[in-house]
C-alpha positions in Angstrom: 2.2 25.5 -51.9 0.6 26.8 -48.8 1.2 24.7 -45.7 -2.4 24.8 -44.7 -3.6 23.2 -47.9 -1.6 20.0 -47.3 -3.8 17.3 -45.8 -1.9 16.5 -42.6 -2.6 12.7 -42.5 -1.3 12.4 -46.1 1.8 14.4 -45.2 2.6 12.2 -42.1 2.1 9.1 -44.2 4.3 10.3 -47.0 7.1 11.4 -44.7 7.1 8.2 -42.7 7.1 6.0 -45.8 9.9 8.0 -47.2 12.1 7.9 -44.1 11.1 4.6 -42.4 9.8 2.5 -45.4 6.5 2.2 -43.6 4.2 4.1 -41.2 4.7 2.9 -37.6 1.8 0.8 -36.5 -1.1 2.8 -35.1 0.6 6.2 -35.7 -2.2 7.9 -37.6 -5.0 6.5 -35.4 -3.2 7.5 -32.2 -2.4 11.0 -33.6 -6.1 11.5 -34.4 -7.0 10.6 -30.8 -4.4 12.9 -29.3 -4.8 15.9 -31.6 -6.5 18.9 -30.2 -8.0 19.6 -33.7 -7.8 18.3 -37.3 -5.7 21.2 -38.5 -2.2 20.9 -39.8 -0.4 21.9 -36.6 -2.5 19.9 -34.2 -2.2 16.7 -36.2 1.6 17.0 -36.7 2.2 17.8 -33.0 0.2 14.8 -32.0 1.9 12.4 -34.5 5.3 13.7 -33.3 4.4 13.0 -29.7 3.1 9.5 -30.5 6.6 8.7 -31.8 8.4 10.4 -28.9 6.3 8.5 -26.3 7.8 5.3 -27.6 11.4 6.6 -27.7 12.3 5.5 -24.1 12.8 1.9 -25.4 13.3 2.7 -29.1 15.7 5.4 -30.2 14.5 4.9 -33.8 11.1 6.4 -32.8 12.9 9.6 -31.7 14.8 9.7 -35.0 11.4 9.5 -36.8 10.0 12.2 -34.7 12.9 14.4 -35.7 12.4 13.5 -39.4 8.7 14.4 -39.1 9.4 17.8 -37.5 12.2 18.6 -39.9 10.0 17.8 -42.8 7.4 20.1 -41.4 9.9 22.9 -41.0 11.1 22.5 -44.6 7.5 22.4 -45.9 6.8 25.6 -44.1 10.0 27.4 -45.0 10.8 26.0 -48.5 7.5 24.6 -49.7 9.0 21.2 -50.2 9.6 18.8 -47.3 11.8 16.5 -49.3 14.6 19.2 -49.4 15.3 18.2 -45.8 16.7 14.9 -46.8 19.4 13.6 -46.9 20.3 15.3 -43.6 23.2 17.8 -43.9 25.1 20.4 -41.9 23.7 21.4 -38.5 20.6 19.3 -39.0 22.6 16.1 -39.3 23.7 16.1 -35.7 20.7 17.9 -34.1 18.6 15.7 -31.8 14.8 15.9 -31.7 14.8 17.9 -28.4 17.1 20.5 -29.9 15.1 20.7 -33.1 11.9 21.1 -31.2 13.3 24.0 -29.1 14.7 25.7 -32.2 11.3 25.4 -33.9 9.5 26.8 -30.8 11.7 29.7 -30.0 14.7 30.4 -32.4 13.8 30.0 -36.0 12.4 33.2 -37.6 8.6 32.8 -38.1 5.9 34.4 -40.1 3.0 36.2 -38.4 1.0 33.0 -38.6 3.7 31.1 -36.7 5.1 29.0 -39.5 8.9 28.8 -40.0 10.6 31.1 -42.5 13.9 29.4 -42.1 15.4 26.0 -41.4 18.1 25.2 -38.7 20.8 25.2 -41.4 19.5 28.6 -42.6 19.7 29.9 -39.0 23.4 29.0 -38.7 24.2 30.6 -42.0 22.2 33.7 -41.0 24.1 34.0 -37.7 27.5 33.3 -39.2 27.1 35.6 -42.2 25.9 38.5 -40.0 28.6 38.1 -37.3 31.3 37.8 -40.0 30.4 41.3 -41.3 32.9 42.5 -38.6 35.7 40.8 -40.6 35.3 43.1 -43.6 37.8 45.5 -42.1 40.4 42.8 -41.9 39.8 41.3 -45.4 38.8 37.9 -44.2 35.0 37.8 -44.1 34.4 34.9 -46.5 36.9 32.7 -44.8 35.6 33.6 -41.3 32.0 32.9 -42.4 32.9 29.4 -43.5 34.8 28.7 -40.3 31.9 30.0 -38.1 29.4 27.9 -40.0 31.5 24.8 -39.5 32.2 25.6 -35.8 28.5 26.1 -34.9 26.9 23.6 -37.2 29.1 20.8 -35.8 27.8 21.6 -32.3 31.3 22.3 -31.0 30.4 25.8 -30.1 27.0 27.6 -29.6 26.7 31.3 -29.0 24.2 32.7 -26.5 20.5 32.8 -27.4 20.1 36.4 -28.4 22.9 35.9 -31.0 21.0 33.0 -32.5 17.6 34.8 -32.3 18.5 38.3 -33.4 21.4 38.1 -35.9 20.4 39.8 -39.2 17.0 40.8 -37.9 15.5 44.3 -37.5 16.8 44.5 -34.0 20.2 42.8 -34.0 20.9 43.0 -30.2 23.2 40.0 -29.7 24.4 40.3 -26.1 23.1 37.9 -23.4 23.4 40.0 -20.3 23.6 43.5 -19.0 24.0 45.4 -15.8 21.8 48.5 -15.7 22.8 51.3 -13.3 20.4 52.7 -10.8 20.8 55.8 -8.6 18.5 57.3 -5.9 16.2 59.3 -8.1 12.9 58.7 -9.9 14.4 59.8 -13.2 17.2 57.2 -12.8 14.7 54.4 -11.9 12.5 55.3 -14.9 15.5 55.4 -17.2 16.5 51.9 -15.9 13.0 50.6 -16.6 13.1 52.1 -20.2 16.4 50.5 -21.0 15.4 47.2 -19.4 12.3 47.0 -21.7 14.5 47.1 -24.7 16.9 44.5 -23.2 14.0 42.1 -22.4 12.5 42.6 -25.9 15.8 41.3 -27.4 15.7 38.1 -25.4 18.5 39.2 -23.0 18.6 39.6 -19.2 19.7 42.3 -16.8 21.2 42.7 -13.3 20.7 45.6 -10.9 22.2 46.8 -7.7 19.4 48.4 -5.7 21.7 49.4 -2.9 21.9 53.1 -3.8 18.1 53.5 -3.2 17.2 55.0 0.2 15.6 52.6 2.6 11.9 52.2 3.4 10.6 55.1 5.5 13.3 57.6 4.4 12.0 61.2 3.8 11.5 62.4 0.2 12.5 66.0 -0.2 9.9 68.2 -1.7 6.8 66.0 -1.1 7.0 65.4 2.6 6.4 61.7 1.9 8.5 58.6 2.7 10.3 56.2 0.4 8.9 52.7 -0.1 12.4 51.2 -0.3 14.4 49.0 -2.8 12.2 45.9 -2.5 9.1 47.9 -3.4 10.8 49.4 -6.5 12.0 45.9 -7.5 8.3 45.0 -8.0 8.2 47.6 -10.8 10.9 45.8 -12.7 9.2 42.5 -12.0 6.0 43.8 -13.5 7.8 45.1 -16.5 9.4 41.7 -17.1 6.0 40.1 -17.0 4.7 42.5 -19.6 7.6 42.3 -22.0 8.4 38.5 -21.5 11.6 39.0 -23.4 10.0 39.4 -26.9 7.6 36.6 -26.3 10.5 34.1 -26.8 11.8 33.7 -23.2 10.7 34.7 -19.7 12.5 37.7 -18.4 15.6 37.0 -16.4 16.9 39.5 -13.8 19.3 39.6 -10.9 18.5 41.9 -8.0 21.4 42.6 -5.6 21.4 44.5 -2.3 24.6 45.0 -0.3 25.1 43.8 3.3 25.2 47.3 4.8 21.8 48.4 3.6 19.1 49.1 6.2 16.5 47.1 4.2 18.7 44.0 4.0 16.5 41.9 6.2 13.4 42.7 4.2 15.4 41.9 1.0 16.6 38.5 2.4 13.1 37.5 3.3 11.4 38.8 0.2 11.1 35.5 -1.6 11.1 33.0 1.3 8.1 34.4 3.3 5.7 34.8 0.4 5.3 32.8 -2.8 4.9 34.4 -6.2 6.9 37.6 -5.2 9.7 38.8 -7.5 9.4 35.6 -9.5 11.3 37.1 -12.5 14.2 37.9 -10.2 17.1 35.8 -8.9 18.2 37.7 -5.8 21.6 37.8 -4.1 23.1 39.6 -1.2 26.3 41.4 -2.0 28.6 40.6 0.9 32.0 41.9 1.9 34.9 40.0 3.5 34.5 42.2 6.6 30.9 41.2 7.0 31.7 37.5 6.8 34.6 37.9 9.3 32.3 39.7 11.7 29.8 36.9 11.3 32.4 34.3 12.0 33.4 36.3 15.2 29.7 36.7 16.2 30.1 40.5 16.1 27.8 43.5 15.4 27.5 45.0 11.9 26.3 48.5 11.2 23.6 49.2 8.6 24.1 52.5 6.8 21.7 54.8 5.0 22.9 55.6 1.4 21.0 58.8 1.6 23.4 60.1 4.3 26.5 58.0 3.3 26.7 58.2 -0.5 28.6 55.8 -2.8 28.7 53.0 -0.2 28.1 50.4 -3.0 31.6 51.1 -4.5 33.6 50.6 -1.3 35.8 47.7 -0.5 35.9 46.1 3.0 38.6 48.4 4.4 36.8 51.5 3.1 33.5 50.2 4.4 35.0 49.6 7.8 36.2 53.3 7.9 32.7 54.5 6.7 31.1 52.6 9.6 33.1 54.7 11.9 32.3 58.0 10.2 28.6 57.5 9.4 25.9 57.1 12.0 24.4 53.7 11.8 20.7 53.4 11.1 20.8 50.3 13.3 23.2 47.6 14.3 22.6 43.8 13.8 24.4 40.7 14.7 26.3 39.7 11.5 26.1 36.0 12.2 22.4 36.1 12.6 22.1 38.0 9.3 24.2 35.3 7.6 22.1 32.6 9.2 19.0 34.3 7.9 20.4 34.2 4.4 21.2 30.5 4.8 17.7 29.8 6.2 15.9 31.6 3.3 18.1 29.8 0.8 17.3 26.6 2.5 13.6 27.3 2.3 13.3 28.6 -1.3 16.7 28.8 -3.1 16.8 32.6 -2.7 18.8 34.6 -1.9 22.2 33.6 -3.3 25.4 35.3 -2.2 27.8 37.4 -4.2 31.3 37.9 -2.8 32.0 41.5 -3.7 35.6 41.7 -2.6 36.6 38.5 -4.4 35.0 39.9 -7.6 36.9 43.2 -7.3 40.1 41.4 -6.5 39.9 40.2 -10.1 38.5 43.4 -11.7 40.4 43.9 -14.9 39.8 47.6 -15.1 39.7 49.0 -11.5 40.4 52.5 -12.8 36.9 52.5 -14.4 35.3 51.8 -11.1 34.3 49.0 -8.7 32.0 46.2 -9.8 28.9 46.0 -7.6 26.5 43.9 -9.6 26.2 40.9 -11.9 24.1 39.5 -14.7 21.0 37.4 -14.0 22.7 34.1 -13.2 25.8 35.6 -11.5 28.4 34.4 -13.9 29.3 37.8 -15.3 30.1 40.6 -12.9 29.9 43.9 -14.8 30.4 47.6 -14.4 27.2 49.7 -14.7 25.9 49.7 -18.3 28.2 47.0 -19.5 27.0 44.0 -21.5 28.7 40.7 -22.2 28.6 38.3 -25.2 28.7 34.7 -24.2 29.1 31.3 -25.9 30.1 27.8 -24.9 32.4 25.1 -26.1 30.8 21.6 -26.1 33.4 19.5 -24.2 31.7 16.3 -24.9 32.9 16.5 -28.5 36.6 16.6 -27.6 36.8 13.1 -26.1 38.3 10.0 -27.7 36.1 7.6 -25.8 37.7 4.4 -27.0 41.3 5.5 -26.1 40.3 7.6 -23.1 41.9 10.8 -24.4 41.2 14.5 -24.7 41.5 15.9 -28.2 43.7 18.8 -27.1 44.7 20.2 -30.4 41.2 20.4 -31.7 40.0 22.0 -28.5 42.7 24.7 -28.7 41.9 25.5 -32.3 38.1 25.9 -31.6 38.7 28.0 -28.5 40.7 30.4 -30.5 38.0 30.6 -33.3 35.3 31.0 -30.7 37.1 34.0 -29.2 37.3 35.6 -32.6 33.6 35.0 -33.1 32.6 36.6 -29.8 34.9 39.6 -30.5 33.1 40.0 -33.8 29.8 39.9 -32.1 30.7 43.1 -30.1 31.1 45.1 -33.4 27.9 43.9 -35.2 25.6 44.0 -32.2 23.2 47.0 -31.8 22.8 48.1 -28.2 19.7 49.6 -26.5 21.2 53.0 -25.7 24.5 54.8 -26.6 25.9 54.6 -23.1 25.8 50.8 -23.2 27.5 50.7 -26.6 30.2 53.0 -25.2 30.7 50.9 -22.1 30.9 47.6 -24.1 33.4 48.9 -26.6 35.5 50.4 -23.9 36.3 47.0 -22.3 35.2 44.5 -25.0 34.3 41.9 -22.5 33.4 38.4 -23.8 32.8 35.2 -22.0 33.6 31.8 -23.5 32.4 28.9 -21.3 31.8 25.2 -21.5 29.0 22.7 -21.6 29.0 18.9 -21.8 31.2 18.5 -18.7 29.1 15.6 -17.3 29.1 13.9 -20.7 32.9 14.2 -20.9 33.3 12.6 -17.5 30.9 9.8 -18.3 32.7 9.1 -21.5 36.0 8.7 -19.6 34.2 6.8 -16.7 35.3 9.4 -14.2 33.0 10.0 -11.2 31.9 13.6 -10.9 32.4 13.4 -7.1 36.1 12.5 -7.2 39.5 14.1 -7.0 40.0 12.8 -10.5 37.2 15.0 -11.8 38.4 18.1 -9.9 41.9 17.7 -11.2 40.7 17.2 -14.7 38.5 20.3 -14.5 41.4 22.3 -13.2 43.7 21.3 -16.1 41.1 21.5 -18.9 39.9 25.0 -17.8 43.6 26.1 -17.6 44.1 25.0 -21.2 41.0 26.8 -22.3 42.0 30.0 -20.4 45.4 29.9 -21.9 44.3 29.7 -25.5 41.4 32.2 -25.0 43.8 34.8 -23.7 46.5 34.0 -26.3 43.8 34.4 -29.0 42.7 37.8 -27.5 46.4 38.9 -27.6 46.6 37.9 -31.3 43.4 39.8 -32.1 44.9 42.9 -30.3 48.0 42.7 -32.6 45.7 42.5 -35.6 42.9 44.9 -34.5 44.1 46.9 -31.6 43.7 46.5 -27.8 40.5 47.4 -25.9 40.4 51.2 -25.2 40.6 50.8 -21.4 43.7 48.6 -21.6 46.3 51.3 -20.8 45.0 51.6 -17.2 44.1 47.9 -16.8 45.7 45.1 -14.8 46.7 43.5 -18.1 49.0 46.4 -18.9 50.8 45.5 -15.6 51.1 41.9 -16.7 48.4 40.5 -14.3 45.9 37.9 -15.5 42.3 38.3 -14.3 42.4 35.1 -12.3 45.4 36.1 -10.2 45.8 35.7 -7.3 44.5 32.1 -7.4 43.4 29.8 -4.6 46.0 27.0 -4.4 44.7 23.8 -6.1 45.6 21.8 -3.0 42.8 23.6 -1.1 40.3 22.3 -3.6 41.5 18.7 -4.3 44.1 16.2 -3.2 46.5 15.4 -6.1 47.7 12.3 -4.2 44.2 10.8 -4.7 44.2 11.4 -8.5 44.4 8.2 -10.5 47.3 7.4 -12.8 44.8 7.1 -15.7 43.7 10.7 -15.3 47.2 11.9 -14.8 48.1 10.2 -18.1 45.3 12.1 -19.8 46.9 15.3 -18.7 50.4 14.2 -19.7 49.2 14.3 -23.3 48.2 18.0 -23.0 50.4 20.3 -25.0 52.7 22.5 -23.0 51.5 26.0 -21.9 53.9 28.9 -21.9 52.1 31.3 -19.6 55.0 33.8 -19.4 55.0 34.2 -23.1 51.3 35.0 -23.1 51.8 37.4 -20.2 54.5 39.3 -22.1 52.3 39.6 -25.1 49.3 40.6 -23.0 51.4 43.5 -21.5 51.8 44.8 -25.1 48.0 44.7 -25.7 45.1 42.4 -25.4 41.7 42.7 -27.2 39.3 41.8 -24.4 39.1 42.7 -20.7 37.6 39.3 -20.0 37.6 36.2 -22.2 36.1 33.4 -20.1 32.8 32.8 -18.2 30.9 29.6 -17.1 27.3 30.3 -18.0 24.3 27.9 -17.2 23.8 27.1 -21.0 20.2 26.2 -20.3 18.8 26.4 -23.9 22.0 26.1 -25.9 23.0 22.8 -24.3 19.6 21.3 -25.4 20.4 22.6 -28.9 23.9 21.1 -28.8 22.5 17.8 -27.4 24.8 17.7 -24.4 24.7 18.1 -20.6 24.3 21.5 -19.1 27.3 23.7 -18.3 29.6 22.1 -15.6 26.6 20.5 -13.9 26.2 16.8 -13.2 23.3 14.9 -14.6 20.2 15.8 -12.7 18.5 12.5 -13.4 19.1 9.6 -15.7 15.4 8.7 -16.2 12.6 11.2 -15.8 9.4 12.5 -17.2 9.5 15.5 -19.6 6.4 17.6 -19.9 5.5 19.9 -22.7 2.5 21.7 -24.2 2.2 19.0 -26.9 2.7 15.9 -24.8 4.7 14.0 -22.1 7.3 11.3 -22.4 10.0 9.4 -20.5 13.5 10.6 -21.3 16.6 8.4 -20.7 20.2 9.5 -20.4 22.1 8.3 -23.6 24.9 6.7 -21.7 22.5 4.7 -19.5 20.3 3.9 -22.5 23.3 2.4 -24.4 24.3 0.2 -21.4 20.7 -1.0 -20.8 20.3 -1.9 -24.5 23.6 -3.7 -24.7 22.6 -5.7 -21.6 19.0 -6.4 -22.8 17.6 -4.4 -19.8 16.0 -1.6 -21.8 12.5 -2.3 -20.5 9.6 -0.1 -19.3 9.6 -1.6 -15.8 13.3 -1.0 -15.3 13.0 2.6 -16.5 10.1 3.1 -14.1 12.1 1.7 -11.3 15.0 4.0 -11.9 12.7 7.0 -12.2 11.1 6.0 -9.0 14.4 6.1 -7.2 15.0 9.7 -8.0 16.4 9.0 -11.5 19.7 7.7 -10.3 21.2 4.2 -10.3 23.7 4.2 -7.4 21.1 2.1 -5.4 20.8 -0.6 -8.1 22.5 -3.9 -7.3 22.1 -4.9 -11.0 24.4 -2.1 -12.2 28.2 -2.6 -12.3 30.2 -0.4 -9.9 31.9 1.5 -12.7 28.6 2.5 -14.3 27.2 3.6 -11.0 30.2 5.7 -10.2 30.4 7.2 -13.7 26.7 8.3 -13.8 25.9 10.0 -10.5 23.0 12.4 -10.3 23.1 15.9 -8.7 21.3 14.8 -5.5 23.5 11.7 -5.1 26.6 13.9 -5.0 27.5 15.5 -1.7 27.2 19.3 -1.7 30.8 19.8 -0.9 31.8 18.2 -4.3 29.5 20.7 -6.0 31.2 23.6 -4.3 34.7 22.2 -5.0 33.8 21.7 -8.7 32.7 25.3 -9.0 36.0 26.4 -7.3 38.1 24.3 -9.6 36.7 26.0 -12.7 36.8 29.4 -11.1 40.6 29.2 -10.7 41.0 30.0 -14.4 37.8 31.9 -15.3 38.0 35.7 -15.8 34.4 36.4 -14.9 32.6 34.0 -12.7 31.0 30.5 -12.6 27.2 30.0 -12.6 26.5 26.7 -10.8 23.7 25.4 -8.7 24.8 23.7 -5.4 22.1 21.0 -5.4 21.2 19.6 -2.0 18.8 16.8 -1.0 15.8 17.7 1.0 17.4 16.3 4.2 20.2 18.9 4.5 20.1 21.3 7.4 20.2 25.1 7.4 23.7 24.8 8.8 24.7 22.7 5.8 23.6 25.6 3.6 25.6 28.1 5.7 28.7 25.8 5.6 28.4 25.6 1.8 28.3 29.4 1.5 31.4 29.7 3.7 33.3 27.0 1.8 32.6 28.8 -1.5 33.9 32.0 0.0 37.1 30.3 1.3 37.7 28.6 -2.0 37.6 31.8 -4.1 34.2 31.4 -5.7 32.6 34.7 -6.7 29.2 33.8 -5.6 27.0 30.8 -4.7 23.5 29.6 -5.4 22.0 26.8 -3.3 18.9 24.8 -4.1 17.5 22.3 -1.6 15.3 19.7 -3.3 11.6 20.0 -2.7 12.0 23.3 -0.9 9.2 24.8 -2.9 5.6 23.7 -2.5 5.0 23.5 -6.3 7.6 20.8 -6.7 5.5 17.8 -5.5 2.3 16.8 -7.3 -0.1 13.8 -6.8 -0.3 11.9 -10.1 -2.0 8.6 -9.7 -1.1 4.9 -9.7 0.1 4.0 -13.2 2.9 5.8 -15.1 1.3 5.1 -18.5 -2.0 6.8 -17.4 0.0 9.7 -15.9 1.8 10.3 -19.2 -1.6 10.5 -21.0 -3.1 12.9 -18.4 -0.4 14.8 -16.6 -1.6 16.7 -13.6 -1.4 20.5 -14.0 2.2 21.7 -13.5 2.4 24.7 -11.3 4.1 27.6 -13.0 4.9 31.0 -11.6 5.2 33.7 -14.3 6.4 31.3 -17.0 9.0 29.7 -14.7 8.8 26.2 -13.4 11.6 24.3 -11.7 11.8 20.5 -11.9 9.2 18.7 -9.8 8.2 15.3 -8.5 5.2 13.3 -9.3 3.9 10.8 -6.7 3.0 7.8 -8.8 1.8 5.1 -6.4 4.4 4.9 -3.6 7.2 6.3 -5.7 8.2 9.8 -6.7 9.4 10.4 -10.3 11.1 13.6 -11.5 9.2 15.7 -14.0 10.8 18.6 -15.9 9.5 21.0 -18.6 10.7 20.7 -22.2 13.2 23.6 -21.9 14.8 22.4 -18.6 18.4 21.4 -19.2 19.5 20.4 -15.7 21.5 22.2 -13.1 20.2 25.7 -12.2 16.4 25.5 -11.6 15.8 29.1 -12.4 18.4 29.8 -15.1 17.8 30.0 -18.9 20.5 31.6 -20.9 
């Protein structure tokens, strides 16, 4: 039966009676009022939103909204909505928000926009396709079943391109790339061509523009002058606008310029002096230890022209110091003033971030292949030119025994090992944009297993995010994941062979990627860790690192195995908190194209309901206090401590949390250092320096309300605001969280695809 021939009101009524026993009062009338038309899609969108709008004080309404949307998907895909029930597989644990995102962006659609598959179908499609790699090892059928169970349970979710593109006509499954650029028009055009294919697949790319000659440099043969790296970046920005990542996601790019480049001041100021410039880019300054040391000593720093001093972007600090003596400087600047300008622009707009190049290369697994000088769009994956990385994340919230305050260590170990196998298989079945990328990927076989649900795990254990307990637990959990990830890669090497670049790698020498480590005592004080948290770690199975080291020396399958990515979309699909970020707000307004509603943190929701405080006026009060409850005299101290929001947490705790995870991560950690509006430019500078001292590979700072589009005037009553939301300002399909002034209070508002944490990340 064609979807469009089903009368929508009858469909809504039948589904609600089937699932709820009755149609919620006023549902059909309200849906008619809200619908933009009388067609199938408009009526169902409106009915869905009527249910969601009531969900802040009734979780049953959210369940019904999910039922209605799932029935709609099954009607479109299977021609029979009743096949959706009873719920099974992936669909059983999916929340409405995750289902809505899947329907909007991930499920394969017909040309008319209707779904061709269900969420369960999607998981089976992905698992079946990725398991094709297992044919050579005679274990495909078993692997497919294990992958389906792993993903459908929500314990692990691969990066978005794997979900979107598996078993399609363009099965490009990697999340992120670094595209090489050299100082020629042919190289720039080739980079643009390759980038178009990357964006089409729903992936992102990073670029180091440092090899391009600075603005005003002569162009041989034409007598003209170069317009410089920042000008060429605008070409890539325009390309990203046109492609818009296959129409599924906005284009995500990282633009890097190194600290020695003559155009560095223009680059630093590119996004803080004018709005709407390079909006598809995150930008970061690539800094060397020698630059920071000179800044701390208030010394001069030479800017060098890559036209006259080639290959500057592959030099370490010592080599760069020598080159500054050999090459004539274009000009000299005060290093501290440059660093202060970076901090000032980050304070104003969130850009640029900073990438610590020497720290990255200290942990480069394959130095014989070259020096790493760029990263992927969110900074968590430093890569050699033309490499790509396949990412996925473990949902930590599902490995907690909340009643007994324990971590399910054995289950976590088993799933980490299976996830590593899955990601290694992805390398073999993925199709890459050009042969040189495929060659680079297969040479090092880099993968990146990360985590999400960290804030949920801490809340379940009633551990404050801003505590030595949390830092200690992060250190020990990430060590456990790193251990089993590398051990699993060693086992795969014994079964399938080591990665081709292994013989000249640090692994062959018996060195782990994360060595040398920053001592844990620089990050947290173990004497301030509670006995309860120490007891959690006492239950952890023992780790024999020397055994793993010895096996790694014989061969390991992947040059990198761990990464902490932002998990923007996949954490919504998994129904958990984003990456290692704290909660951004506990109560806030969520805005979408089909409606607006108040969303409440599940942990807080449960406590309010148990204490008969789940009322509109209390939710409005919490939202009006920035979405946190640490101010609330009615909340018990343990609840307030266990549910801090990002802006209630001091910036130093954010940096230390990033550093705690980085101790055991092969690649890097993408984390936003959220700061309240009241912080100073010097606070931003101090955060950057602390991140450098604690061994982070980069840092991104975002000061609240630092962008003009964040604050909107909304009116006096929240109910009226929800019905008629003021226009959300969006630059090139990208909108960070904002604040609505409702009466005398400011309430947070986010888009439907915002998962917390990084305001400009979506992987």
